[in-house]
C-alpha positions in Angstrom: -1.0 42.1 -0.8 -0.8 39.4 1.8 -0.5 36.8 -0.9 2.6 38.4 -2.4 4.4 38.6 1.0 7.3 36.4 1.5 6.9 33.2 3.4 9.4 32.0 6.0 11.8 30.3 3.5 12.3 33.6 1.6 10.3 32.9 -1.4 6.8 34.0 -2.2 3.6 32.0 -1.5 2.5 32.5 -5.1 5.5 30.9 -6.5 5.1 27.9 -4.2 1.5 27.6 -5.4 2.6 27.7 -9.1 5.2 25.0 -8.4 2.5 22.8 -6.6 0.3 23.3 -9.7 3.1 22.2 -11.9 3.5 19.1 -9.6 -0.3 18.3 -9.9 -0.2 18.6 -13.7 2.8 16.4 -14.0 1.3 13.8 -11.7 -2.0 13.9 -13.7 -0.1 13.4 -17.0 1.9 10.5 -15.6 -1.4 8.9 -14.2 -3.1 9.5 -17.6 -0.1 7.7 -19.2 -1.1 4.4 -17.7 -3.4 2.0 -19.5 -5.6 1.3 -16.4 -6.4 5.0 -15.9 -7.1 5.4 -19.6 -9.6 2.6 -19.5 -11.3 4.3 -16.4 -11.3 7.8 -17.8 -11.5 7.3 -21.6 -13.0 3.7 -22.0 -10.1 2.7 -24.2 -6.4 2.7 -24.3 -4.5 5.2 -26.2 -1.8 4.4 -28.7 1.6 3.3 -27.2 3.3 6.3 -28.7 0.9 8.8 -27.2 1.1 7.1 -23.8 4.8 7.4 -23.9 4.5 11.0 -24.8 2.1 11.6 -21.9 4.5 9.9 -19.5 7.5 11.9 -20.7 5.6 15.1 -20.5 4.6 14.3 -17.0 8.1 13.3 -15.9 9.5 16.6 -17.5 7.0 18.8 -15.8 7.6 17.1 -12.3 11.4 17.4 -12.7 11.0 21.1 -13.8 9.1 21.7 -10.6 12.0 20.0 -8.7 14.5 22.1 -10.4 12.6 25.4 -9.7 12.1 24.5 -6.1 15.8 23.6 -5.7 16.9 26.9 -7.4 14.3 29.0 -5.5 14.8 27.6 -1.9 18.3 26.2 -2.1 18.7 22.4 -2.7 18.3 21.1 0.8 15.2 23.0 1.5 14.0 22.8 -2.0 14.0 19.0 -2.1 12.1 18.9 1.2 9.5 21.3 -0.4 9.5 19.0 -3.5 8.8 16.0 -1.4 5.8 17.5 0.3 4.4 19.0 -3.0 4.7 15.7 -4.8 2.9 14.0 -1.9 0.1 16.6 -2.1 0.0 16.4 -5.8 -0.2 12.6 -5.8 -3.0 12.7 -3.3 -4.9 15.2 -5.3 -4.6 13.3 -8.5 -5.6 10.1 -6.6 -8.7 11.7 -5.2 -9.6 13.2 -8.8 -9.3 9.7 -10.2 -11.5 8.2 -7.5 -14.1 10.9 -8.2 -13.9 10.3 -12.0 -14.3 6.4 -11.4 -17.3 7.0 -9.1 -18.9 9.4 -11.5 -18.4 7.1 -14.4 -19.7 3.9 -12.5 -22.9 5.9 -11.5 -23.5 7.1 -15.1 -22.9 3.5 -16.3 -25.4 2.0 -13.7 -27.9 4.7 -14.5 -27.9 3.9 -18.2 -27.6 0.2 -18.1 -30.0 -0.6 -15.1 -33.3 -2.1 -16.2 -36.2 0.2 -15.6 -39.3 -1.0 -13.8 -42.5 0.9 -13.5 -45.0 0.4 -10.9 -48.6 1.5 -11.4 
């Protein structure tokens, strides 16, 4: 029941987590909408129309999170929450991209490295 208790701003902690997840999904879609990240994650660029759709969906989801925070907490405090949540979301997506790039480079080096056997 502690999760459903109200936080200091008059909202529930669960709703704040849901809105943070919205920001993370929106930021991830915005990141996936760039050619550079598509090259890292997918090894090829997606068609321009699909990239534009990912960018629009990401922007819509992030703006939806801002709207919900503004209506839930009031606009002054909601925008402060939104600023913090977008910073956390951008950091989380950035760390996921770093992890994906490291995992991909390790897999590539494992498959492409010449194998030497010593007897």
